[in-house]
N, C-alpha and C positions, 0 to 999 in steps of 0.2 A: 593919722597927725604930723604935722612938722616938727623938722627936727629940732628948731628953736623951742615950742609947744613942749614937748617930751624934756626936753633939760629942764625945764622952770618947773614940770609935774617932778621931777626924780629930786631936784631942789626942795621942793617943796615936803615930799615924803621925807626925805632927813630929816629938815628943820623940825617936822612934826616929830618924827620918832626920836629924836633930842629931846622935845619938849615933853614927850609922854616919859622919858628915861628919868627924866629930874622929877617929875611928879611923882613916880614910881620911886625913887630912891629916898624922895622928900618922905612919902607916905609910907611906905612898909619898909623901908631901908634894903632891899631887892630887887637890885636893876641890873643883876648879871644876863639877864637874855634881852635886854632892851636896847635899841640903838645900835642893834647886827643883821648883817645879814649874812643867811646861810645859802652857797650856791651847791645845790643837790643833784649830783649829777648820774644819770642810773645809766649804766651801760645796757643792762639790760632791756631797759623801755626807752632807751637811746631819746633821751630827755632831760633838760636839768629843769629843778623847781628852784626859783628864787624865792626862799622865806626873810620876808623881813620883819624882826620883831616879833617873829614867831607865826607869822601868817603866810601863807604860800598866797606872793603877789603876781608871781609870773610862772609861766609853763611853757619852756621853749625846746624844739626840737634841738638835736645835736648829733654829731659823728663823732664819736672817738674811734679807736685803734681797728681798721681793718684788720684783714688775713697777714698774720705775718709781722704785727708789730703790736704793742702793747700801751695802755694807758693806765699808769700805775693808780691803785685802789690806795685808799686812806685820806685822811683828814690833813688839809694842808692852809696855809696863809700864802696870803699873795705876797712874792719877794721883791718883783719888780712891775712895772707898768711902763709900756711905750704906745703912742699914738698909733704909729705904725712903725714895725720891726721886719726884719727880712733875714730867711731863715739861714744861718750859717750851714747847716747840716744838708739842706733842700733847695741847692740849686737859687739860691735866694729867694726863696718861693714868697708872697707877700702874707705878712701876720697882722692885720689891722687890728686896732683896739685889742693887744695883748696884756692880759695879767698873765702874768708867769707864777706859777706854785710851787714848781719842783723841778729845779734845774734847768732845761730846756723845753721842759713841756710846760704848756700855757692854754689858758682861755681865749680865744680870737675868732676874728671873723673869716670866711670863706666866700670864695666868689664861685663855689662848688653848691649853691642854693641845692639842685634836686637831688642831691645825694643828703641832705639832710634826713634824720629819721633813723638810718642804717648806717654801720661801720664804714668808714673809709678815709681816714687818717692816720698819721705816722704815729698817734700817739697823744697829740694835742686833742682837745675840745674844741671842735670847730661850731660856730653859731653865725645865723643868718646876721649879716652886717648891721643890719637895725637892732637887732638883739645884742650884738657884740658892744657898738656904741651905747647900749642903755645899761649893759652892765658895766663897762668900763666907768661909766658916768657914776652911776650907784657907787663903783668900790672907791670913788675920788671924792664922792660927799660922805661915804660913812668912814673912808679911811681904811686901808689896807688892814692894820691890826683889828678892825669891827670886823672883818671879814671873814669866813671860811669857807672853802672850798671842799668840797666831801664826795667823793666818788665812792661809790659803790658798787656790787656786782647787778 
């Protein structure tokens, strides 16, 4: 699927979810879960489940912390986003489509695609470049305040 089509679909999902949230809010008065994204990262599975309004929409392979490093566990909100970032700590390593969630920790793209599905990072959550771009677009569309990044064992 080409990039432009993916972006249009992501925007359609965001608009549809917003409409659902309004209907739920008007009809039942309980739109707390509506119009939200949860990125649940399972360190044990090395997978990220992207849940939009309570429905698992994507499941992607990730790489979390390799031996000697730690990926922080907990529930976080995105704190900042950069289409392209270079690590100040690790020799200006490129971190495309970075969604930072805890200090210097981020969900971002990697060029080490063959290592996805097993621990390999310095603590960040690495994604395939296409998936990182999609996640970045989703967070932009829904907003960081409506996004939760949950990292579990």
